[in-house]
DSSP file (Angstrom, degrees, kcal/mol; ACC not computed):
  #  RESIDUE AA STRUCTURE BP1 BP2  ACC     N-H-->O    O-->H-N    N-H-->O    O-->H-N    TCO  KAPPA ALPHA  PHI   PSI    X-CA   Y-CA   Z-CA
    1    1 A M     >        0   0    0      0, 0.0     4,-1.0     0, 0.0     3,-0.3   0.000 360.0 360.0 360.0 -35.3  137.4 -313.1    6.9
    2    2 A T  H  >  +     0   0    0      1,-0.2     4,-1.4     2,-0.2     3,-0.3   0.874 360.0  58.0 -65.7 -37.2  141.1 -312.6    7.6
    3    3 A T  H  > S+     0   0    0      1,-0.2     4,-2.2     2,-0.2    -1,-0.2   0.831  99.4  57.7 -66.4 -30.5  140.9 -308.9    7.2
    4    4 A S  H  > S+     0   0    0     -3,-0.3     4,-1.8     1,-0.2    -1,-0.2   0.867 104.6  52.2 -67.8 -33.3  138.3 -308.5   10.0
    5    5 A Y  H  < S+     0   0    0     -4,-1.0    -1,-0.2    -3,-0.3    -2,-0.2   0.866 113.0  45.0 -67.3 -34.8  140.7 -310.2   12.4
    6    6 A L  H  X S+     0   0    0     -4,-1.4     4,-1.3     1,-0.2    -2,-0.2   0.844 110.3  54.6 -76.1 -34.0  143.4 -307.7   11.4
    7    7 A R  H  X S+     0   0    0     -4,-2.2     4,-2.9     1,-0.2     5,-0.2   0.893 100.3  58.5 -68.9 -41.1  141.1 -304.7   11.5
    8    8 A T  H  X S+     0   0    0     -4,-1.8     4,-2.3     1,-0.2     5,-0.2   0.938 108.5  42.6 -60.3 -51.4  139.8 -305.2   15.1
    9    9 A P  H  > S+     0   0    0      0, 0.0     4,-2.5     0, 0.0    -1,-0.2   0.886 115.0  52.5 -62.4 -35.3  143.3 -305.1   16.8
   10   10 A L  H  X S+     0   0    0     -4,-1.3     4,-2.4     2,-0.2    -2,-0.2   0.925 110.0  47.0 -65.4 -43.8  144.2 -302.1   14.6
   11   11 A L  H  X S+     0   0    0     -4,-2.9     4,-2.4     2,-0.2    -1,-0.2   0.891 112.3  50.5 -64.5 -39.6  141.1 -300.2   15.6
   12   12 A V  H  X S+     0   0    0     -4,-2.3     4,-2.4    -5,-0.2    -2,-0.2   0.917 110.9  49.1 -63.7 -43.0  141.7 -301.0   19.2
   13   13 A A  H  X S+     0   0    0     -4,-2.5     4,-2.3     1,-0.2    -2,-0.2   0.903 111.7  48.7 -63.8 -41.5  145.3 -299.8   18.9
   14   14 A V  H  X S+     0   0    0     -4,-2.4     4,-2.3     2,-0.2    -1,-0.2   0.911 111.9  49.3 -64.8 -42.1  144.2 -296.5   17.2
   15   15 A A  H  X S+     0   0    0     -4,-2.4     4,-2.2     2,-0.2    -2,-0.2   0.911 111.5  48.4 -64.4 -42.9  141.5 -295.9   19.9
   16   16 A I  H  X S+     0   0    0     -4,-2.4     4,-2.5     1,-0.2    -1,-0.2   0.907 111.9  49.8 -64.1 -42.0  144.0 -296.5   22.7
   17   17 A T  H  X S+     0   0    0     -4,-2.3     4,-2.6     2,-0.2     5,-0.2   0.916 110.4  49.9 -62.9 -43.5  146.5 -294.1   21.1
   18   18 A A  H  X S+     0   0    0     -4,-2.3     4,-1.9     1,-0.2    -2,-0.2   0.895 112.2  47.5 -63.3 -40.8  143.9 -291.4   20.6
   19   19 A I  H  X S+     0   0    0     -4,-2.2     4,-1.5     2,-0.2    -1,-0.2   0.911 112.5  49.8 -66.7 -42.0  142.8 -291.7   24.3
   20   20 A S  H  X S+     0   0    0     -4,-2.5     4,-0.7     1,-0.2    -2,-0.2   0.921 112.8  45.7 -63.7 -44.6  146.4 -291.6   25.5
   21   21 A L  H >X S+     0   0    0     -4,-2.6     3,-0.7     1,-0.2     4,-0.6   0.852 107.3  58.7 -68.7 -34.0  147.2 -288.5   23.4
   22   22 A G  H >< S+     0   0    0     -4,-1.9     3,-0.8     1,-0.2     4,-0.3   0.856 102.1  54.3 -63.0 -35.0  144.1 -286.8   24.5
   23   23 A G  H >< S+     0   0    0     -4,-1.5     3,-0.6     1,-0.2    -1,-0.2   0.735 101.3  60.0 -70.6 -22.3  145.1 -287.0   28.1
   24   24 A C  H X< S+     0   0    0     -4,-0.7     3,-1.7    -3,-0.7    -1,-0.2   0.663  83.0  81.0 -79.4 -16.1  148.4 -285.3   27.4
   25   25 A A  T << S+     0   0    0     -3,-0.8    -1,-0.2    -4,-0.6    -2,-0.1   0.782  90.5  52.0 -63.6 -26.7  146.8 -282.2   26.1
   26   26 A G  T <  S+     0   0    0     -3,-0.6    -1,-0.3    -4,-0.3    -2,-0.1   0.447  93.0  95.6 -90.4   0.7  146.3 -280.9   29.6
   27   27 A G  S <  S-     0   0    0     -3,-1.7    39,-0.1     1,-0.2    -3,-0.0  -0.068  91.0 -49.9 -80.8-174.7  149.9 -281.4   30.7
   28   28 A P        -     0   0    0      0, 0.0     2,-0.4     0, 0.0    39,-0.2  -0.286  50.8-151.0 -59.8 137.4  152.7 -278.8   30.8
   29   29 A Q  E     -A   66   0A   0     37,-3.3    37,-1.9    -3,-0.1     2,-0.4  -0.941  13.9-161.6-110.0 132.0  153.3 -276.8   27.6
   30   30 A L  E     -A   65   0A   0     -2,-0.4     2,-0.4    35,-0.2    35,-0.2  -0.886  13.5-167.3-118.1 145.8  156.8 -275.6   26.9
   31   31 A Q  E     -A   64   0A   0     33,-2.4    33,-2.8    -2,-0.4     2,-0.5  -0.999  12.6-160.9-127.2 129.5  158.2 -273.0   24.6
   32   32 A V  E     -A   63   0A   0     -2,-0.4    31,-0.2    31,-0.2    -2,-0.0  -0.937   9.4-172.4-117.1 129.7  161.9 -272.9   23.9
   33   33 A K  E     -A   62   0A   0     29,-3.0    29,-2.6    -2,-0.5    -2,-0.0  -0.942  24.2-135.5-118.8 107.0  163.9 -269.9   22.6
   34   34 A P  E     -A   61   0A   0      0, 0.0    27,-0.3     0, 0.0     3,-0.1  -0.339  21.4-177.5 -62.4 140.1  167.5 -270.8   21.8
   35   35 A L        +     0   0    0     25,-3.3     2,-0.3     1,-0.1    26,-0.2   0.378  68.1  46.0-114.1  -2.5  170.1 -268.3   23.0
   36   36 A S        -     0   0    0     24,-1.0    -1,-0.1     2,-0.1    24,-0.0  -0.994  62.3-147.0-142.7 145.0  173.1 -270.0   21.5
   37   37 A A  S    S+     0   0    0     -2,-0.3     2,-0.2    -3,-0.1    -1,-0.1   0.583  74.5 102.3 -84.7 -10.9  174.0 -271.6   18.2
   38   38 A T        -     0   0    0     22,-0.0     2,-0.5     1,-0.0    -2,-0.1  -0.543  64.1-147.4 -75.9 135.8  176.2 -274.1   20.0
   39   39 A H        -     0   0    0     -2,-0.2     2,-0.3    49,-0.0    49,-0.1  -0.916  15.3-163.8-106.2 128.0  174.7 -277.6   20.4
   40   40 A Y        -     0   0    0     47,-0.7    49,-0.1    -2,-0.5     3,-0.1  -0.719  26.4-102.0-107.8 157.4  175.7 -279.5   23.6
   41   41 A T        -     0   0    0     -2,-0.3    46,-0.0    47,-0.2    -1,-0.0  -0.524  53.3 -92.0 -72.7 146.8  175.4 -283.2   24.4
   42   42 A P        -     0   0    0      0, 0.0     2,-0.3     0, 0.0    44,-0.2  -0.207  41.0-142.0 -58.8 149.9  172.5 -283.9   26.8
   43   43 A T        -     0   0    0     42,-2.2    45,-0.1    41,-0.1    46,-0.1  -0.719  10.2-148.4-110.4 163.4  173.2 -283.9   30.5
   44   44 A S  S    S+     0   0    0     -2,-0.3     2,-0.4     1,-0.2    -1,-0.1   0.610  83.1  47.9-105.9 -15.8  171.8 -286.1   33.2
   45   45 A L        -     0   0    0     44,-0.1     2,-0.5    40,-0.1    -1,-0.2  -0.983  60.2-176.4-132.4 122.7  171.8 -283.7   36.1
   46   46 A V        -     0   0    0     -2,-0.4     2,-0.3    -3,-0.1    45,-0.3  -0.977  18.1-142.7-119.9 122.9  170.4 -280.2   36.0
   47   47 A T  E     -b   91   0A   0     43,-2.3    45,-2.6    -2,-0.5     2,-0.6  -0.649  12.8-137.8 -83.4 137.7  170.7 -277.9   39.0
   48   48 A T  E     -b   92   0A   0     -2,-0.3     2,-0.3    43,-0.2    45,-0.2  -0.873  25.6-179.9-100.5 122.9  167.8 -275.6   39.8
   49   49 A L  E     -b   93   0A   0     43,-3.2    45,-3.3    -2,-0.6    42,-0.0  -0.830  26.4-158.7-116.8 156.2  168.7 -272.1   40.8
   50   50 A T  S    S+     0   0    0     -2,-0.3    43,-0.1    43,-0.2    46,-0.1   0.422  82.0  31.1-111.7  -2.6  166.5 -269.1   41.7
   51   51 A A  S    S-     0   0    0     44,-0.0    -1,-0.2     0, 0.0    43,-0.1  -0.974 100.4 -80.4-146.8 156.7  169.2 -266.4   41.1
   52   52 A P        -     0   0    0      0, 0.0    -2,-0.1     0, 0.0     2,-0.0  -0.327  54.2-117.2 -58.5 139.6  172.1 -266.1   38.7
   53   53 A P        -     0   0    0      0, 0.0     4,-0.1     0, 0.0    40,-0.0  -0.302   6.9-128.1 -77.6 163.8  175.1 -268.0   39.9
   54   54 A Q  S    S+     0   0    0      2,-0.1     3,-0.1    -2,-0.0     0, 0.0   0.720  86.8  82.1 -81.0 -23.9  178.5 -266.3   40.8
   55   55 A R  S    S-     0   0    0      1,-0.1     2,-0.1    80,-0.0    80,-0.0  -0.458  96.3 -88.1 -82.7 157.5  180.5 -268.7   38.6
   56   56 A P        +     0   0    0      0, 0.0    77,-2.1     0, 0.0     2,-0.3  -0.352  54.9 166.0 -68.3 141.7  180.8 -268.1   34.9
   57   57 A Y  E     - C   0 132A   0     75,-0.3    75,-0.2    -4,-0.1    73,-0.0  -0.972  31.5-132.9-150.0 162.7  178.2 -269.5   32.6
   58   58 A A  E     - C   0 131A   0     73,-2.9    73,-2.5    -2,-0.3     2,-0.2  -0.980  27.8-123.0-118.8 130.9  176.8 -269.4   29.1
   59   59 A P  E     + C   0 130A   0      0, 0.0    71,-0.3     0, 0.0     3,-0.1  -0.528  28.0 177.7 -72.1 138.7  173.1 -269.1   28.4
   60   60 A I  E     -     0   0A   0     69,-3.6   -25,-3.3     1,-0.4   -24,-1.0   0.794  57.5 -24.3-104.9 -48.5  171.7 -271.9   26.2
   61   61 A A  E     -AC  34 129A   0     68,-1.2    68,-3.1   -27,-0.3     2,-0.5  -0.993  48.6-117.8-162.2 157.9  168.0 -271.2   26.0
   62   62 A E  E     -AC  33 128A   0    -29,-2.6   -29,-3.0    -2,-0.3     2,-0.5  -0.925  31.7-166.2-100.2 131.1  164.9 -269.6   27.5
   63   63 A I  E     -AC  32 127A   0     64,-3.0    64,-2.1    -2,-0.5     2,-0.5  -0.977   4.6-168.5-123.3 120.7  162.3 -272.1   28.4
   64   64 A D  E     -AC  31 126A   0    -33,-2.8   -33,-2.4    -2,-0.5     2,-0.4  -0.916  10.5-177.8-107.7 133.7  158.8 -271.0   29.3
   65   65 A G  E     +AC  30 125A   0     60,-3.0    60,-3.0    -2,-0.5     2,-0.3  -0.991   8.3 160.9-135.1 141.1  156.4 -273.6   30.8
   66   66 A S  E     -AC  29 124A   0    -37,-1.9   -37,-3.3    -2,-0.4    58,-0.2  -0.962  11.0-171.0-149.5 165.4  152.8 -273.5   31.9
   67   67 A A        -     0   0    0     56,-1.4   -40,-0.1    -2,-0.3     3,-0.1  -0.958  39.2 -75.0-151.9 164.3  149.9 -275.8   32.6
   68   68 A P    >   -     0   0    0      0, 0.0     3,-2.0     0, 0.0    53,-0.1  -0.201  65.5 -79.0 -61.8 155.9  146.2 -275.6   33.3
   69   69 A A  T 3  S+     0   0    0      1,-0.3    53,-0.3    53,-0.2     3,-0.1  -0.251 119.1  31.6 -53.9 138.7  144.9 -274.4   36.7
   70   70 A G  T 3  S+     0   0    0     51,-2.4    -1,-0.3     1,-0.4     2,-0.2   0.244  85.2 129.1  94.3 -12.6  145.1 -277.1   39.3
   71   71 A T  S <  S-     0   0    0     -3,-2.0    -1,-0.4    50,-0.3    -4,-0.1  -0.533  70.9-102.2 -73.6 141.3  148.2 -278.8   37.8
   72   72 A A    >>  -     0   0    0     -2,-0.2     3,-1.5     1,-0.2     4,-0.9  -0.456  22.0-137.1 -64.3 128.3  151.0 -279.4   40.3
   73   73 A P  H 3> S+     0   0    0      0, 0.0     4,-2.2     0, 0.0     3,-0.4   0.837 102.0  67.0 -55.3 -32.6  153.7 -276.8   39.8
   74   74 A A  H 3> S+     0   0    0      1,-0.2     4,-2.4     2,-0.2     5,-0.2   0.808  93.7  58.9 -60.1 -29.5  156.3 -279.6   40.2
   75   75 A Q  H <> S+     0   0    0     -3,-1.5     4,-2.0     2,-0.2    -1,-0.2   0.907 107.5  45.2 -65.7 -40.8  155.1 -281.1   36.9
   76   76 A V  H  X S+     0   0    0     -4,-0.9     4,-2.3    -3,-0.4    -2,-0.2   0.925 113.7  48.9 -68.4 -44.2  155.9 -277.9   35.0
   77   77 A V  H  X S+     0   0    0     -4,-2.2     4,-2.7     1,-0.2    -2,-0.2   0.902 111.0  51.0 -61.8 -41.3  159.3 -277.6   36.7
   78   78 A A  H  X S+     0   0    0     -4,-2.4     4,-2.5    -5,-0.2    -1,-0.2   0.899 109.7  49.7 -63.4 -40.6  160.1 -281.2   35.9
   79   79 A A  H  X S+     0   0    0     -4,-2.0     4,-2.1     2,-0.2    -2,-0.2   0.901 112.5  47.2 -65.5 -40.6  159.2 -280.7   32.2
   80   80 A I  H  X S+     0   0    0     -4,-2.3     4,-2.5     2,-0.2    -2,-0.2   0.926 112.7  49.2 -65.1 -44.5  161.4 -277.6   32.1
   81   81 A T  H  X S+     0   0    0     -4,-2.7     4,-2.2     1,-0.2    -2,-0.2   0.904 110.8  50.1 -62.0 -42.5  164.3 -279.5   33.8
   82   82 A K  H  X S+     0   0    0     -4,-2.5     4,-1.9     2,-0.2    -1,-0.2   0.916 111.8  47.6 -62.8 -43.4  164.0 -282.4   31.4
   83   83 A R  H  X S+     0   0    0     -4,-2.1     4,-1.4     1,-0.2    -2,-0.2   0.893 110.3  52.6 -66.2 -39.0  164.0 -280.1   28.3
   84   84 A A  H  X>S+     0   0    0     -4,-2.5     5,-2.6     1,-0.2     4,-0.5   0.898 107.9  51.4 -62.5 -40.2  167.0 -278.3   29.7
   85   85 A A  H ><5S+     0   0    0     -4,-2.2   -42,-2.2     1,-0.2     3,-1.1   0.893 106.8  53.8 -63.2 -39.5  168.9 -281.6   30.2
   86   86 A E  H 3<5S+     0   0    0     -4,-1.9    -1,-0.2     1,-0.3    -2,-0.2   0.827 107.6  51.6 -63.0 -31.1  168.1 -282.5   26.5
   87   87 A L  H 3<5S-     0   0    0     -4,-1.4   -47,-0.7    -5,-0.1    -1,-0.3   0.547 123.0-106.6 -82.4  -7.8  169.6 -279.2   25.5
   88   88 A G  T <<5 +     0   0    0     -3,-1.1    -3,-0.2    -4,-0.5   -47,-0.2   0.696  61.6 162.0  91.3  21.8  172.8 -279.9   27.5
   89   89 A A      < -     0   0    0     -5,-2.6    42,-0.2     1,-0.1    -1,-0.2  -0.449  34.0-161.4 -76.2 146.8  172.2 -277.5   30.3
   90   90 A D  S    S-     0   0    0     40,-2.7   -43,-2.3     1,-0.3     2,-0.3   0.678  77.1  -2.1 -92.3 -24.6  174.1 -277.8   33.6
   91   91 A A  E     -bD  47 130A   0     39,-1.6    39,-2.9   -45,-0.3     2,-0.4  -0.973  59.9-137.6-156.9 164.5  171.6 -275.7   35.5
   92   92 A I  E     -bD  48 129A   0    -45,-2.6   -43,-3.2    -2,-0.3     2,-0.8  -0.989  13.1-141.3-128.3 143.7  168.4 -273.6   35.1
   93   93 A I  E     -bD  49 128A   0     35,-2.0    35,-1.5    -2,-0.4     2,-0.3  -0.910  33.5-155.5-100.8 106.5  167.7 -270.2   36.6
   94   94 A L  E     - D   0 127A   0    -45,-3.3     2,-0.4    -2,-0.8    33,-0.2  -0.661  16.3-170.0 -96.3 135.6  164.0 -270.6   37.5
   95   95 A H  E     - D   0 126A   0     31,-3.0    31,-2.2    -2,-0.3     2,-0.7  -0.991  15.8-143.3-123.8 124.8  161.4 -267.9   37.9
   96   96 A N  E     + D   0 125A   0     -2,-0.4    29,-0.2    29,-0.2    31,-0.0  -0.790  28.6 163.2 -90.9 116.8  158.0 -268.6   39.3
   97   97 A E        +     0   0    0     27,-2.8    28,-0.2    -2,-0.7    -1,-0.1  -0.008  23.4 151.2-119.0  25.7  155.3 -266.5   37.6
   98   98 A S        -     0   0    0     26,-0.3     2,-0.4     1,-0.1    -2,-0.0  -0.160  34.4-142.0 -61.5 152.9  152.3 -268.6   38.7
   99   99 A R  E     -E  122   0B   0     23,-2.0    23,-3.5     2,-0.0     2,-0.4  -0.934   5.9-145.7-120.4 142.2  148.9 -267.0   39.2
  100  100 A S  E     -E  121   0B   0     -2,-0.4    21,-0.2    21,-0.2    19,-0.0  -0.862   0.7-154.9-107.7 140.8  146.3 -267.7   41.9
  101  101 A T  E     -E  120   0B   0     19,-3.4    19,-1.4    -2,-0.4     3,-0.1  -0.969  26.2-129.3-108.5 122.8  142.6 -267.6   41.4
  102  102 A P        -     0   0    0      0, 0.0    18,-0.1     0, 0.0    15,-0.0  -0.250  31.0 -89.0 -70.5 159.8  140.8 -266.9   44.8
  103  103 A A        -     0   0    0     16,-0.1     2,-0.3    13,-0.0    16,-0.1  -0.368  51.1-162.8 -62.3 146.2  138.0 -269.1   46.1
  104  104 A Q  E     -F  117   0C   0     13,-2.3    13,-3.4    -3,-0.1     2,-0.5  -0.933  20.9-132.8-134.5 156.0  134.6 -267.8   44.9
  105  105 A M  E     -F  116   0C   0     -2,-0.3     2,-0.4    11,-0.2    11,-0.2  -0.954  31.3-174.6-108.0 124.5  131.0 -268.3   45.8
  106  106 A Q  E     -F  115   0C   0      9,-3.0     9,-3.0    -2,-0.5     2,-0.4  -0.912  25.9-119.3-122.6 147.0  128.8 -269.0   42.7
  107  107 A F  E     -F  114   0C   0     -2,-0.4     7,-0.2     7,-0.2     3,-0.1  -0.705  20.0-149.3 -82.5 130.1  125.1 -269.3   42.3
  108  108 A N  E >>> -F  113   0C   0      5,-3.2     4,-2.2    -2,-0.4     5,-0.8  -0.876   7.7-166.7-100.4 104.1  124.0 -272.7   41.0
  109  109 A P  T 345S+     0   0    0      0, 0.0    -1,-0.1     0, 0.0     5,-0.0   0.768  82.1  62.1 -65.9 -24.6  120.8 -272.0   39.0
  110  110 A S  T 345S+     0   0    0      1,-0.2    -2,-0.0    -3,-0.1    -3,-0.0   0.856 121.2  21.2 -71.0 -32.5  119.9 -275.7   38.8
  111  111 A G  T <45S-     0   0    0     -3,-0.7    -1,-0.2     2,-0.2     3,-0.1   0.549  98.8-126.5-109.9 -11.0  119.5 -276.1   42.6
  112  112 A G  T  <5S+     0   0    0     -4,-2.2     2,-0.3     1,-0.3    -2,-0.0   0.673  72.3 112.7  74.1  16.6  119.0 -272.4   43.5
  113  113 A L  E   < -F  108   0C   0     -5,-0.8    -5,-3.2    -7,-0.0     2,-0.3  -0.776  67.8-114.6-118.1 163.0  121.8 -272.6   46.1
  114  114 A Y  E     -F  107   0C   0     -2,-0.3     2,-0.4    -7,-0.2    -7,-0.2  -0.704  30.8-167.2 -91.5 148.9  125.2 -271.0   46.3
  115  115 A Q  E     -F  106   0C   0     -9,-3.0    -9,-3.0    -2,-0.3     2,-0.4  -0.986  18.9-122.2-136.6 149.2  128.3 -273.1   46.2
  116  116 A N  E     -F  105   0C   0     -2,-0.4   -11,-0.2   -11,-0.2   -13,-0.0  -0.736  17.3-159.6 -89.0 134.1  132.0 -272.5   46.9
  117  117 A T  E     -F  104   0C   0    -13,-3.4   -13,-2.3    -2,-0.4    -2,-0.0  -0.971  25.4-122.2-109.9 127.7  134.5 -273.1   44.2
  118  118 A P        -     0   0    0      0, 0.0     2,-0.1     0, 0.0   -17,-0.0  -0.243  27.1-102.2 -68.4 155.1  138.1 -273.5   45.7
  119  119 A G        -     0   0    0    -16,-0.1     2,-0.3   -19,-0.0   -16,-0.1  -0.408  40.3-160.4 -70.1 152.3  140.9 -271.3   44.7
  120  120 A Q  E     -E  101   0B   0    -19,-1.4   -19,-3.4    -2,-0.1     2,-0.5  -0.950  13.7-133.3-136.2 156.6  143.4 -272.7   42.2
  121  121 A V  E     -E  100   0B   0     -2,-0.3   -51,-2.4   -21,-0.2   -50,-0.3  -0.931   9.1-151.4-110.1 131.5  147.0 -272.0   41.1
  122  122 A T  E     -E   99   0B   0    -23,-3.5   -23,-2.0    -2,-0.5     2,-0.4  -0.905  24.4-136.0 -98.1 109.6  147.9 -271.8   37.4
  123  123 A P        +     0   0    0      0, 0.0   -56,-1.4     0, 0.0     2,-0.4  -0.536  33.1 166.8 -75.1 121.7  151.6 -272.9   37.3
  124  124 A I  E     +C   66   0A   0     -2,-0.4   -27,-2.8   -58,-0.2     2,-0.3  -0.991   5.1 170.3-134.6 124.4  153.6 -270.6   35.0
  125  125 A F  E     -CD  65  96A   0    -60,-3.0   -60,-3.0    -2,-0.4     2,-0.4  -0.964  17.2-163.5-133.7 148.9  157.5 -270.7   35.1
  126  126 A S  E     -CD  64  95A   0    -31,-2.2   -31,-3.0    -2,-0.3     2,-0.3  -0.972  15.6-178.3-126.6 149.3  160.3 -269.3   33.0
  127  127 A A  E     -CD  63  94A   0    -64,-2.1   -64,-3.0    -2,-0.4     2,-0.6  -0.996  25.7-139.5-146.9 148.7  163.8 -270.5   33.1
  128  128 A E  E     -CD  62  93A   0    -35,-1.5   -35,-2.0    -2,-0.3     2,-0.4  -0.955  23.2-144.7-107.4 117.0  167.2 -269.7   31.6
  129  129 A A  E     -CD  61  92A   0    -68,-3.1   -69,-3.6    -2,-0.6   -68,-1.2  -0.692  27.1-174.5 -81.2 129.4  169.0 -272.9   30.7
  130  130 A I  E     -CD  59  91A   0    -39,-2.9   -40,-2.7    -2,-0.4   -39,-1.6  -0.862  22.5-147.3-129.1 159.8  172.8 -272.4   31.3
  131  131 A R  E     -C   58   0A   0    -73,-2.5   -73,-2.9    -2,-0.3     2,-0.1  -0.989  29.6-114.6-125.0 132.8  176.0 -274.2   30.8
  132  132 A W  E     -C   57   0A   0     -2,-0.4   -75,-0.3   -75,-0.2     3,-0.0  -0.418  26.7-146.7 -67.9 139.7  179.0 -273.8   33.1
  133  133 A L        -     0   0    0    -77,-2.1     3,-0.1    -2,-0.1    -1,-0.0  -0.729  31.3 -90.2 -99.2 154.8  182.1 -272.2   31.6
  134  134 A P        -     0   0    0      0, 0.0     2,-0.1     0, 0.0    -1,-0.1  -0.361  51.9-100.1 -61.5 145.3  185.7 -273.2   32.7
  135  135 A A        -     0   0    0      1,-0.1     2,-0.1     2,-0.0   -80,-0.0  -0.420  39.3-109.3 -67.1 139.6  186.9 -271.1   35.6
  136  136 A A              0   0    0      1,-0.1    -1,-0.1    -2,-0.1    -3,-0.0  -0.457 360.0 360.0 -70.3 141.3  189.2 -268.2   34.6
  137  137 A K              0   0    0     -2,-0.1    -1,-0.1    -3,-0.1    -2,-0.0   0.420 360.0 360.0-101.7 360.0  192.9 -268.8   35.6
């Protein structure tokens, strides 16, 4: 009788965990390619750039991020920025490679009518995580 009391909370915890993890599958997916063998301490502030800076820097890693169509691009950028901070980056040079799907009209065979499907954006970004170098004297 005691084991049934222990099993029920355990089964509930396992079910909740499975549901929680299942919801994460559709979020941003990242791929990281290290460009340096040096390991830096994590940073708390990462600057987002759209072009290489004029000041000296060292590349740390290339980070590619994408998510399913309809996901907010800001979610992918936030995931890339967070990963860059974990790697010790001071900034990222961000490139937007997102793709758009135009709105379409499709035939619905169940009702015999046409319906409009809205256009969607598939957020795809690549970034170079960088670390500032001391200024030359």
